[in-house]
C-alpha positions as MATLAB code, in Angstrom:
seq = 'VSDLRPSSSPGSLDVSRSMFDLRSPPHRFMKRYDSFSSVPSSTSSRKDSQGSNKSLDTITLSGDERDFGRLNVKLCYVSSVEQIWITVLHCKDLSWPSTCGENPRIYVKGILTLPKPVLFKSSAKEGCNDIEFMETFVFAIKLQSLQAVRLVFKIQTQTPRKKTIGECSLALRELSSEESSHWLDISPPSK';
ca = [
     171.815  124.609  261.143;
     169.407  127.064  259.208;
     167.861  130.452  260.948;
     164.212  130.053  260.414;
     163.645  133.811  261.451;
     162.181  136.135  258.906;
     164.539  137.881  256.782;
     164.086  141.699  256.289;
     167.159  141.448  253.386;
     165.562  141.883  249.615;
     166.170  139.338  247.747;
     167.117  136.430  250.365;
     165.472  133.138  250.838;
     162.627  133.432  252.829;
     160.980  130.565  254.371;
     157.188  130.299  254.600;
     156.141  129.825  258.300;
     153.156  127.987  256.979;
     155.608  125.030  255.701;
     156.510  124.573  259.357;
     153.106  124.651  260.903;
     152.119  121.213  261.291;
     148.326  122.302  262.158;
     147.825  122.915  258.167;
     146.644  120.296  256.229;
     148.831  118.365  254.069;
     151.470  117.920  256.832;
     151.412  113.984  256.070;
     153.150  114.409  253.252;
     156.011  116.408  254.885;
     159.068  115.180  256.523;
     160.020  116.735  260.030;
     163.868  117.514  260.219;
     165.693  117.775  263.188;
     167.472  120.671  263.222;
     170.675  119.474  263.924;
     170.855  116.968  261.129;
     168.863  115.766  257.961;
     167.597  112.919  259.485;
     164.024  112.922  259.570;
     162.990  113.007  263.400;
     160.808  110.083  264.520;
     158.057  112.289  265.799;
     155.528  113.763  263.103;
     155.107  116.921  265.517;
     155.408  118.013  269.268;
     152.791  118.848  271.311;
     152.809  121.204  274.364;
     151.320  120.533  277.456;
     147.682  121.388  276.401;
     148.260  118.858  273.515;
     148.151  121.291  270.896;
     150.839  120.803  268.021;
     153.050  124.026  267.846;
     155.000  125.107  264.547;
     158.767  124.436  264.304;
     159.675  128.290  264.838;
     157.251  128.413  268.097;
     159.244  125.624  269.281;
     162.526  127.077  268.700;
     161.631  130.525  270.088;
     159.141  129.939  273.053;
     160.785  129.997  276.564;
     158.966  126.886  277.776;
     160.541  124.370  275.293;
     163.990  125.297  276.401;
     166.226  122.060  277.237;
     165.886  120.860  280.221;
     169.183  118.314  280.100;
     169.726  114.826  279.650;
     169.960  111.737  282.032;
     172.472  109.048  281.579;
     171.222  105.631  282.840;
     172.207  101.852  282.296;
     170.044   98.736  282.395;
     170.754   95.173  283.021;
     168.806   92.186  283.134;
     170.453   89.152  285.199;
     167.941   86.314  284.185;
     169.655   83.896  286.392;
     168.444   85.536  289.507;
     165.499   87.410  287.748;
     167.043   90.768  289.026;
     166.872   94.265  287.122;
     170.171   96.349  287.440;
     169.277   99.888  287.222;
     172.761  102.549  287.047;
     171.727  105.950  287.221;
     174.846  107.959  285.719;
     174.572  111.630  285.595;
     172.245  114.393  284.537;
     174.000  116.576  281.698;
     173.048  120.202  280.772;
     170.529  120.315  283.647;
     168.084  123.382  283.841;
     166.014  124.356  286.896;
     163.425  127.192  287.237;
     165.245  130.526  289.483;
     162.470  129.486  292.171;
     164.591  126.780  293.120;
     167.790  129.049  293.913;
     171.354  128.992  292.774;
     172.375  125.508  293.834;
     169.406  123.536  294.925;
     169.950  119.979  296.252;
     168.855  117.599  293.472;
     168.118  113.542  293.217;
     166.903  111.540  290.715;
     163.611  109.438  291.673;
     162.872  106.381  289.759;
     159.785  104.340  289.332;
     158.839  101.114  288.141;
     155.516  101.159  286.851;
     154.127   98.011  288.004;
     150.641   97.390  289.407;
     152.255   97.963  292.433;
     154.827  100.513  291.737;
     158.469   99.798  293.047;
     160.231  103.194  293.969;
     163.487  104.327  294.280;
     165.616  107.375  294.811;
     169.434  108.518  294.549;
     171.032  110.583  297.211;
     170.769  114.067  296.695;
     173.858  116.361  295.199;
     173.932  120.027  295.025;
     172.836  121.218  291.842;
     175.236  122.217  288.839;
     175.072  121.704  285.055;
     176.501  118.139  285.022;
     175.490  116.463  287.925;
     177.457  112.891  288.648;
     175.259  110.050  290.406;
     176.952  106.772  289.525;
     174.410  104.689  291.773;
     172.897  101.239  291.199;
     169.852   99.577  292.435;
     168.838   96.154  292.195;
     164.991   94.636  292.273;
     164.317   90.958  291.845;
     161.684   90.953  289.499;
     160.216   88.542  286.971;
     161.351   89.627  283.412;
     157.863   89.020  281.633;
     156.653   91.766  284.287;
     159.073   94.437  283.449;
     158.622   94.207  279.566;
     154.940   95.424  279.998;
     155.897   98.735  282.333;
     158.208  101.913  281.798;
     160.642  102.835  284.080;
     160.093  106.346  284.891;
     162.850  109.080  286.443;
     161.733  112.475  288.305;
     164.297  114.961  288.660;
     163.790  116.557  292.076;
     165.095  119.224  294.274;
     165.483  118.638  297.782;
     165.964  122.181  298.964;
     164.586  124.866  299.332;
     161.540  122.545  298.920;
     160.833  119.360  297.405;
     159.613  120.006  293.553;
     159.792  117.634  290.220;
     162.008  119.873  287.983;
     161.573  117.530  285.030;
     160.968  114.150  283.894;
     161.644  111.199  281.280;
     160.794  107.581  280.956;
     161.784  104.291  278.990;
     160.012  101.446  278.120;
     161.630   98.014  279.246;
     160.473   95.509  276.038;
     163.943   95.424  275.261;
     165.908   94.434  278.769;
     168.524   91.757  278.142;
     171.447   90.613  279.854;
     173.510   92.836  277.730;
     173.947   96.160  279.745;
     172.715   98.952  277.756;
     173.085  102.651  278.193;
     170.224  105.489  277.309;
     170.558  109.158  277.149;
     167.164  110.228  278.100;
     165.536  113.897  277.262;
     164.297  115.555  280.499;
     161.165  117.277  279.732;
     159.189  119.554  282.052;
     157.148  118.244  284.829;
     153.861  116.555  283.735;
     150.878  118.480  285.503;
];
């Protein structure tokens, strides 16, 4: 991992700040690389909640872009009975605002974004860095209906008061009878 902070020692390699600023023009010729590997990332820029592009060093250093954790889920579609099986396994490296207290009770609310949304939620667990849920939800819905929608997860606190602390989602285009496991990055809740 390279340190992108400006260096004050003479003769050291200084990476230009503008090289990583995705707002400046010829960004279409640049490939953005993941900070942990040399594999090009799938998005050409990241956007903040107002929709403006941020330069890579701003993303690395600003507090509002911190890691909110990841959610592990498994999906399976049983075509013989037209059922989707959704298993919420666990949240890893979960963080929440200090206003929620030391150990808030946390649960996962799921939403299948059909014209008439299908809602479900896990039981509430004591907040910690790594929460195991291990809960499966089964719904009888035709495959064609599911392939056009998203499955949205909201990570919410039950105590001291109900609050969404993060969210993530997944398109259901690739549903199959083969059980698939997904690690979803949790983002700050949308306004």
